C-alpha positions as CSV (number, residue, x, y, z in Angstrom):
1,X,-0.2,0.1,0.1
2,X,1.2,3.1,-1.0
3,X,2.5,5.3,1.9
4,X,0.1,8.2,2.5
5,X,1.1,12.2,3.7
6,X,0.8,13.5,6.8
7,X,0.4,17.2,7.2
8,X,1.3,19.2,10.1
9,X,-0.5,22.3,11.3
10,X,0.9,25.8,11.2
11,X,1.5,28.0,13.9
12,X,3.9,30.9,14.3
13,X,5.8,30.1,11.4
14,X,6.8,26.5,12.5
15,X,5.0,22.8,10.8
16,X,3.3,21.3,14.1
17,X,2.7,18.0,15.0
18,X,0.6,16.5,17.2
19,X,0.2,13.3,19.5
20,X,-3.0,12.4,17.5
21,X,-3.9,12.0,14.1
22,X,-6.9,11.9,11.8
23,X,-7.5,10.6,8.6
24,X,-8.9,12.2,5.6
25,X,-10.3,9.5,3.3
26,X,-11.9,10.2,-0.3
27,X,-16.0,10.9,-0.7
28,X,-15.4,8.7,-3.7
29,X,-13.9,5.6,-3.2
30,X,-13.7,5.7,0.7
31,X,-9.5,5.4,0.1
32,X,-7.4,7.3,2.7
33,X,-5.7,10.6,1.4
34,X,-3.7,11.5,4.2
35,X,-3.5,11.9,7.7
36,X,-3.3,15.0,9.8
37,X,-2.0,16.3,13.0
38,X,-4.9,16.8,15.7
39,X,-5.0,20.0,17.8
40,X,-6.6,20.8,20.8
41,X,-7.5,23.8,22.7
42,X,-4.3,24.6,23.7
43,X,-3.0,24.7,20.0
44,X,-5.8,27.1,19.5
45,X,-4.1,29.0,22.3
46,X,-0.4,28.9,21.1
47,X,-1.9,30.2,17.9
48,X,-3.7,32.9,19.2
49,X,-1.0,33.9,20.9
50,X,1.4,33.6,18.3
51,X,-1.1,36.2,16.2
52,X,-1.5,38.7,18.8
53,X,2.3,39.1,19.2
54,X,2.7,39.3,15.6
55,X,-0.2,42.0,15.4
56,X,1.3,44.0,18.9
57,X,4.7,44.4,16.8
58,X,3.8,45.5,14.1
59,X,5.1,43.6,11.4
60,X,2.5,43.2,9.2
61,X,0.3,46.1,10.2
62,X,2.9,48.5,9.6
63,X,3.6,47.5,6.0
64,X,2.6,49.8,3.4
65,X,-0.7,48.9,1.4
66,X,1.1,47.8,-1.6
67,X,3.8,46.0,0.6
68,X,0.6,43.9,1.9
69,X,-0.9,43.5,-1.2
70,X,2.3,42.3,-3.1
71,X,2.7,39.6,-0.2
72,X,-1.0,38.7,-1.3
73,X,-0.5,38.3,-4.8
74,X,3.0,36.6,-4.3
75,X,0.4,33.7,-2.2
76,X,-2.0,34.0,-5.3
77,X,0.6,32.9,-7.9
78,X,2.1,30.7,-5.7
79,X,-1.0,28.6,-5.5
80,X,-1.7,29.8,-9.3
81,X,1.8,27.7,-10.2
82,X,0.2,24.5,-8.5
83,X,-3.5,25.0,-9.5
84,X,-3.5,21.3,-11.4
85,X,-1.9,19.7,-8.1
86,X,-4.5,21.3,-5.5
87,X,-7.7,20.8,-8.0
88,X,-6.2,17.4,-8.0
89,X,-6.2,17.4,-3.7
90,X,-9.8,19.4,-3.4
91,X,-11.3,17.0,-5.3
92,X,-9.8,14.1,-3.4
93,X,-10.7,15.5,-0.2
94,X,-14.4,16.9,-0.8
95,X,-15.5,15.0,-3.9
96,X,-15.8,18.3,-5.9
97,X,-15.6,17.1,-10.0
98,X,-12.5,17.6,-11.8
99,X,-14.3,20.9,-13.2
100,X,-16.1,22.3,-10.8
101,X,-13.1,22.6,-8.2
102,X,-10.7,24.1,-10.8
103,X,-13.2,26.9,-11.8
104,X,-14.9,27.3,-8.7
105,X,-13.2,26.1,-5.7
106,X,-9.4,26.5,-7.0
107,X,-9.7,28.9,-9.9
108,X,-12.0,31.5,-8.0
109,X,-10.2,31.1,-4.8
110,X,-7.1,32.2,-6.5
111,X,-8.9,35.2,-8.3
112,X,-10.3,36.3,-5.2
113,X,-7.2,36.3,-3.9
114,X,-5.6,38.3,-6.4
115,X,-8.8,41.0,-5.9
116,X,-8.1,41.2,-2.0
117,X,-4.7,42.4,-3.2
118,X,-5.9,45.3,-5.5
119,X,-8.4,46.0,-3.0
120,X,-5.5,46.4,-0.3
121,X,-3.9,48.8,-2.7
122,X,-6.8,51.0,-3.3
123,X,-9.2,51.0,-0.2
124,X,-9.2,53.9,1.7
125,X,-7.7,53.4,5.0
126,X,-7.6,57.6,5.7
127,X,-10.8,59.8,4.7
128,X,-11.2,63.5,5.4
129,X,-14.6,65.0,6.1
130,X,-15.5,68.7,5.4
131,X,-14.2,71.2,8.0
132,X,-16.2,71.5,11.6
133,X,-16.9,75.1,11.7
134,X,-18.4,75.5,15.0
135,X,-18.0,76.5,18.0
136,X,-14.3,75.9,16.1
137,X,-12.9,75.6,13.1
138,X,-11.6,72.3,12.9
139,X,-10.5,69.3,10.7
140,X,-11.8,65.6,10.7
141,X,-10.7,62.6,9.7
142,X,-11.9,58.8,9.4
143,X,-8.8,56.2,10.0
144,X,-9.4,52.5,9.6
145,X,-7.3,50.5,11.8
146,X,-6.8,46.8,11.9
147,X,-9.3,45.1,14.2
148,X,-6.0,42.6,15.9
149,X,-6.1,38.8,15.7
150,X,-9.1,37.3,13.5
151,X,-10.2,34.1,13.4
152,X,-11.9,32.3,10.7
153,X,-14.1,28.7,11.0
154,X,-14.1,27.2,7.2
155,X,-16.7,24.7,5.8
156,X,-15.8,21.3,3.8
157,X,-17.4,22.4,0.9
158,X,-15.0,25.2,-0.4
159,X,-12.9,25.3,2.3
160,X,-10.0,27.3,-0.2
161,X,-12.3,29.6,-1.1
162,X,-13.6,30.2,1.8
163,X,-10.5,30.3,3.9
164,X,-9.8,33.3,1.1
165,X,-13.0,35.1,1.7
166,X,-11.5,35.6,5.6
167,X,-7.7,35.8,4.8
168,X,-7.8,38.1,2.0
169,X,-9.3,41.1,3.8
170,X,-8.2,40.4,7.0
171,X,-4.6,40.6,6.0
172,X,-5.4,43.2,3.9
173,X,-6.7,45.4,6.3
174,X,-3.4,44.4,8.9
175,X,-4.7,41.8,11.0
176,X,-3.3,38.7,11.7
177,X,-5.2,35.5,11.6
178,X,-6.0,31.9,12.7
179,X,-7.8,29.3,10.4
180,X,-9.9,26.8,11.5
181,X,-10.3,24.2,8.6
182,X,-12.9,21.8,9.0
183,X,-12.1,18.3,10.0
184,X,-12.9,17.2,6.6
185,X,-11.2,19.1,4.6
186,X,-7.6,20.5,6.0
187,X,-5.7,19.8,3.4
188,X,-6.0,23.0,1.2
189,X,-6.0,25.1,3.7
190,X,-2.5,24.0,5.1
191,X,-1.4,24.2,1.2
192,X,-2.8,28.0,1.5
193,X,-0.2,28.0,4.4
194,X,2.5,26.1,2.9
195,X,2.7,29.0,0.1
196,X,2.1,31.8,3.0
197,X,5.3,29.9,4.4
198,X,7.2,29.8,1.2
199,X,7.4,33.3,0.1
200,X,8.2,34.7,3.4
201,X,4.9,36.0,5.3
202,X,5.7,36.9,8.8
203,X,6.0,34.7,11.7
204,X,2.5,34.5,13.5
205,X,0.5,36.5,10.6
206,X,-0.9,33.5,9.9
207,X,-2.0,30.4,11.3
208,X,-3.7,27.4,10.7
209,X,-5.0,24.8,13.5
210,X,-6.9,21.6,12.9
211,X,-8.6,19.9,15.6
212,X,-12.6,19.5,17.0
213,X,-15.1,21.9,16.5
214,X,-16.6,22.1,20.3
215,X,-13.0,22.6,21.2
216,X,-10.9,24.3,19.0
217,X,-13.7,26.4,17.0
218,X,-15.1,27.1,20.3
219,X,-12.2,28.4,22.1
220,X,-11.4,30.8,18.7
221,X,-15.1,32.1,19.1
222,X,-14.6,32.7,22.9
223,X,-11.1,33.8,23.7
224,X,-10.7,37.0,24.6
225,X,-7.7,37.9,22.6
226,X,-9.4,37.3,19.1
227,X,-11.1,40.5,18.1
228,X,-13.1,39.0,15.1
229,X,-14.8,35.7,14.0
230,X,-15.6,34.7,11.0
231,X,-17.8,32.0,10.7
232,X,-19.3,30.0,7.4
233,X,-21.6,27.2,8.2
234,X,-25.2,26.1,9.5
235,X,-27.1,28.1,11.1
236,X,-27.3,26.8,14.9
237,X,-23.6,26.4,15.1
238,X,-23.5,30.2,13.8
239,X,-25.6,30.9,16.9
240,X,-23.3,29.4,18.8
241,X,-20.7,31.3,17.8
242,X,-22.7,34.2,18.6
243,X,-23.4,33.5,22.2
244,X,-19.5,32.5,22.6
245,X,-18.0,35.6,20.7
246,X,-21.0,38.0,22.9
247,X,-19.1,37.4,25.9
248,X,-15.9,39.7,24.5
249,X,-17.9,41.2,22.3
250,X,-16.3,40.8,19.4
251,X,-16.8,41.7,15.9
252,X,-18.5,38.4,13.9
253,X,-19.4,37.7,10.5
254,X,-21.8,35.0,10.1
255,X,-22.3,33.5,6.5
256,X,-25.2,30.7,7.2
257,X,-27.8,28.3,6.0
258,X,-29.8,28.8,3.0
259,X,-33.1,27.6,1.3
260,X,-33.0,29.4,-1.7
261,X,-36.1,30.2,-3.9
262,X,-35.5,30.3,-7.9
263,X,-38.4,31.9,-9.8
264,X,-39.6,31.0,-13.2
265,X,-41.9,33.4,-14.5
266,X,-43.7,32.2,-18.3
267,X,-41.7,34.4,-20.2
268,X,-38.7,33.0,-19.0
269,X,-36.3,31.7,-21.8
270,X,-37.1,27.9,-21.2
271,X,-33.4,26.7,-22.3
272,X,-31.7,29.4,-19.8
273,X,-34.1,28.6,-17.1
274,X,-34.1,24.9,-17.1
275,X,-30.1,24.7,-17.7
276,X,-30.2,27.3,-14.8
277,X,-32.2,25.9,-12.3
278,X,-30.5,22.1,-12.1
279,X,-27.0,24.7,-12.0
280,X,-28.5,25.9,-8.6
281,X,-29.0,23.3,-6.7
282,X,-27.0,20.9,-8.0
283,X,-23.8,22.6,-7.7
284,X,-20.8,20.4,-5.7
285,X,-23.8,18.3,-5.7
286,X,-26.5,20.4,-3.5
287,X,-23.8,21.0,-0.7
288,X,-23.8,25.0,-1.4
289,X,-25.5,27.1,1.2
290,X,-26.8,29.8,-1.9
291,X,-28.1,27.2,-3.4
292,X,-31.5,27.1,-5.0
293,X,-33.4,24.0,-3.2
294,X,-36.8,26.0,-3.9
295,X,-37.8,25.9,-7.6
296,X,-41.1,28.1,-7.6
297,X,-42.7,27.7,-11.2
298,X,-45.8,29.6,-12.8
299,X,-48.7,27.5,-13.0
300,X,-49.2,28.1,-16.4
301,X,-45.9,26.8,-17.4
302,X,-45.6,23.9,-14.6
303,X,-46.1,20.9,-16.2
304,X,-44.2,21.8,-19.2
305,X,-41.3,23.2,-17.3
306,X,-40.7,20.1,-14.7
307,X,-40.9,17.7,-18.1
308,X,-38.4,19.8,-19.8
309,X,-36.2,19.8,-16.4
310,X,-36.3,16.3,-16.1
311,X,-35.2,15.2,-19.6
312,X,-32.4,17.4,-19.1
313,X,-31.3,16.1,-15.6
314,X,-31.3,12.6,-17.0
315,X,-28.2,13.7,-19.5
316,X,-26.1,14.6,-16.4
317,X,-23.5,11.7,-15.6
318,X,-22.8,11.1,-11.7
319,X,-19.2,9.1,-11.4
320,X,-15.3,9.8,-10.7
321,X,-15.3,13.2,-9.9
322,X,-11.8,13.0,-11.5
323,X,-13.1,12.3,-14.7
324,X,-13.8,15.7,-16.9
325,X,-16.8,13.7,-17.9
326,X,-18.5,13.8,-14.8
327,X,-20.8,16.3,-13.9
328,X,-22.0,15.2,-10.0
329,X,-19.9,13.5,-7.4
330,X,-20.7,12.2,-4.3
331,X,-21.5,14.0,-0.7
332,X,-18.9,14.5,1.6
333,X,-19.5,12.1,4.3
334,X,-21.8,9.0,5.2
335,X,-23.5,11.1,7.8
336,X,-24.4,13.6,5.1
337,X,-25.6,10.8,2.8
338,X,-27.8,9.4,5.6
339,X,-29.0,13.0,5.9
340,X,-30.2,13.6,2.7
341,X,-31.9,10.5,2.1
342,X,-33.9,11.0,5.0
343,X,-35.0,14.1,3.9
344,X,-36.1,12.4,0.3
345,X,-37.9,10.1,2.4
346,X,-39.9,12.6,4.6
347,X,-40.7,14.6,1.4
348,X,-42.3,11.1,-0.3
349,X,-44.2,11.1,3.6
350,X,-45.4,14.9,3.1
351,X,-47.3,13.8,-0.3
352,X,-44.4,14.5,-2.8
353,X,-43.9,12.8,-5.5
354,X,-40.3,11.8,-7.2
355,X,-40.4,13.4,-10.5
356,X,-37.0,12.5,-11.2
357,X,-34.0,10.7,-9.3
358,X,-30.8,10.1,-11.2
359,X,-28.6,6.3,-10.7
360,X,-25.4,5.9,-8.5
361,X,-22.5,5.1,-10.0
362,X,-22.3,0.9,-11.0
363,X,-18.4,1.1,-10.8
364,X,-16.6,-1.3,-8.5
365,X,-13.9,0.8,-7.5
366,X,-16.7,3.8,-5.9
367,X,-18.5,1.6,-4.5
368,X,-17.4,3.0,-0.4
369,X,-18.5,6.3,-2.0
370,X,-21.0,8.6,-0.8
371,X,-23.3,8.7,-3.3
372,X,-27.1,10.2,-3.6
373,X,-28.7,10.9,-6.9
374,X,-30.6,14.1,-8.3
375,X,-33.9,14.2,-6.9
376,X,-36.8,16.2,-8.2
377,X,-39.9,16.6,-5.8
378,X,-43.2,17.9,-6.7
379,X,-46.3,18.4,-5.3
380,X,-44.8,20.2,-3.2
381,X,-46.2,23.5,-0.9
382,X,-43.9,25.7,1.0
383,X,-45.4,24.4,4.3
384,X,-43.7,21.1,4.3
385,X,-40.7,20.6,6.0
386,X,-39.0,19.4,3.0
387,X,-39.7,22.6,1.3
388,X,-38.8,24.9,4.7
389,X,-35.7,23.0,6.0
390,X,-32.0,23.0,4.3
391,X,-30.9,19.6,3.1
392,X,-27.8,20.6,1.9
393,X,-27.7,18.1,-1.3
394,X,-29.1,17.1,-4.4
395,X,-32.4,17.8,-4.2
396,X,-34.9,20.1,-5.3
397,X,-38.5,20.7,-4.3
398,X,-40.8,22.5,-7.2
399,X,-43.8,24.6,-5.8
400,X,-46.1,26.3,-8.4
401,X,-47.3,29.8,-8.0
402,X,-50.4,32.1,-9.5
403,X,-48.6,36.1,-9.7
404,X,-46.2,37.8,-8.8
405,X,-47.2,38.9,-5.2
406,X,-48.0,35.0,-4.6
407,X,-44.4,34.0,-5.9
408,X,-42.7,36.4,-3.4
409,X,-45.0,35.9,-0.4
410,X,-43.6,32.3,-0.8
411,X,-39.9,33.3,-1.8
412,X,-40.1,35.0,1.7
413,X,-41.5,32.8,3.9
414,X,-38.9,31.1,5.1
415,X,-36.4,31.6,8.3
416,X,-33.6,31.7,5.6
417,X,-32.7,34.6,3.3
418,X,-29.0,34.1,1.7
419,X,-30.0,33.8,-2.4
420,X,-33.0,33.9,-4.7
421,X,-33.1,34.0,-8.4
422,X,-35.8,35.4,-10.6
423,X,-35.9,34.0,-14.6
424,X,-37.9,36.4,-17.2
425,X,-37.5,37.4,-20.4
426,X,-38.6,41.3,-19.2
427,X,-35.7,42.7,-16.4
428,X,-38.0,45.3,-15.5
429,X,-40.6,42.9,-14.3
430,X,-37.8,40.5,-13.0
431,X,-36.1,43.8,-11.2
432,X,-39.2,44.5,-9.3
433,X,-39.6,41.4,-8.2
434,X,-35.9,41.2,-6.8
435,X,-36.7,44.1,-5.0
436,X,-39.2,42.8,-2.9
437,X,-37.4,39.6,-2.1
438,X,-35.8,39.4,1.4
439,X,-32.1,38.0,0.5
440,X,-28.4,38.9,0.6
441,X,-28.1,38.1,-3.3
442,X,-30.8,37.9,-6.1
443,X,-29.2,37.0,-9.3
444,X,-32.0,37.6,-12.3
445,X,-31.5,34.7,-15.5
446,X,-28.5,33.1,-13.7
447,X,-27.4,31.4,-10.2
448,X,-24.1,31.0,-8.1
449,X,-22.5,34.4,-9.7
450,X,-20.8,35.5,-6.4
451,X,-18.5,38.5,-8.0
452,X,-15.2,39.3,-5.7
453,X,-16.1,43.2,-6.6
454,X,-20.0,42.7,-4.7
455,X,-20.9,42.3,-0.9
456,X,-21.9,38.5,-0.3
457,X,-24.2,37.7,2.9
458,X,-27.8,36.8,4.4
459,X,-30.5,38.3,5.8
460,X,-32.7,36.7,8.9
461,X,-31.0,33.2,9.6
462,X,-28.3,33.7,7.1
463,X,-26.4,35.6,8.6
464,X,-24.9,39.1,9.2
465,X,-22.0,41.3,7.9
466,X,-20.8,40.9,4.5
467,X,-17.6,39.0,2.6
468,X,-16.0,40.6,-0.9
469,X,-16.5,44.2,-2.0
470,X,-15.1,46.8,-0.2
471,X,-17.3,46.1,2.7
472,X,-15.6,43.1,3.4
473,X,-12.2,45.5,4.8
474,X,-15.1,47.7,6.7
475,X,-16.1,44.4,8.8
476,X,-11.9,43.9,9.3
477,X,-11.4,47.5,10.6
478,X,-12.4,49.9,13.0
479,X,-13.1,53.4,12.2
480,X,-11.5,55.9,13.9
481,X,-12.8,59.6,14.3
482,X,-9.8,62.1,14.8
483,X,-10.6,65.9,15.6
484,X,-7.9,68.6,15.3
485,X,-8.6,71.8,16.3
486,X,-7.3,74.3,14.0
487,X,-8.0,77.9,15.8
488,X,-5.8,79.3,19.1
489,X,-8.9,81.1,20.2
490,X,-9.7,79.7,24.1
491,X,-12.1,81.6,24.0
492,X,-14.5,80.2,21.5
493,X,-13.7,76.5,22.7
494,X,-16.6,74.2,24.1
495,X,-14.9,73.7,27.5
496,X,-14.4,77.8,28.1
497,X,-18.3,77.7,29.2
498,X,-17.0,74.9,31.7
499,X,-14.0,76.5,32.7
500,X,-15.0,80.4,32.5
501,X,-18.5,78.8,35.0
502,X,-15.9,77.3,37.6
503,X,-13.9,80.8,37.4
504,X,-17.1,82.6,38.0
505,X,-18.0,80.2,41.0
């Protein structure tokens, strides 16, 4: 048997092993991919201490904007030079298809890091405001300063990409960072640390610590020296992170669950909308928080649209994620597979019909993989659990609607508000609906097009704060107001009132 690589953690510029190790297995085949040092609360404390020391020393925050940007560019270039290797590693780690991993999980991560490098150069860390004219003439300026030690807790579905969404703005703003990857997908984040190390990022500026969420993740959320926590994951865990952060009133960004409503109007281009609706719920085999998992179709086109949707779904290939011919890979774990299968059964118990269900691979080499075929359920209404709860798998529920008002009402009748979409040939009509939807992102005639230049995040129980765009750097800085009085006439000072009154007394 081929010996598998062993990964160590990265703390204070040093590769650090641990007495315990975890195994990373391929979701497609079950084979052992690598072993990884498994940290604990003490490791988390050491990483925070290293990040705090690096921040206080000024080794990072004292650099110019251009110097920090140069480091981010260098890390991105280092990753780009190894993109094929990282793509293969991502496929092995979480079961993404090689096409999806190359384009989204790795390629998009590199491009986003490049964006944050450019933003580091252009972001206005100091701005002047209009002169203050009363009671004295004074200049006012706003200085945005790094918050300090920032922690990022990263999920398993898009590990490198979502790490960049936290690391990029944090480093661009002059902060130091501790990243905690998910147990199932630590490898690409440790390769990110390797890239940072090899380009000479100062020790302590970036630390990557593995370990159990209830121990390492919880410690980072509650740690008094962590001044900002960014979490992507389930709403349930996000609430825990928020509670833990409250004790020392740290800044929090939460990107949580979703149940995206995808609205198809009668005038939609069927070819675009059919493919787009499949893409909306099947990216990463449905394991994406902003997936369009509630398909709202106007009643006048419902049957025809579903028939077209099923016919197109029948052409999709589920199989070896390393094959360029594969459209859909496995789910990340046996636990996730069981969860999704439970929801499919629940949907049928609630009265839904299976309009389509694909087939799992027959290749014996994939027999140990966590396969759930794409499934389309019709006959649903928005009160069913299958339509209200996040499933996180390749499952779509189709709900008919009568008019625009009902479509908006159904879409907004959810505890989530991360993503939504509208398909229509009338951009004005689609935009009018988009403005009424309670969602952090609304796509018109598209889906999953998250752009680095624009903010991404949710409303309601889909989270708070924004990642990407200049808004992201706002989340990783604190504004400081500086007042500079420009007159020497003490009689006009505000405090003259108090001083004079005291003198008269």
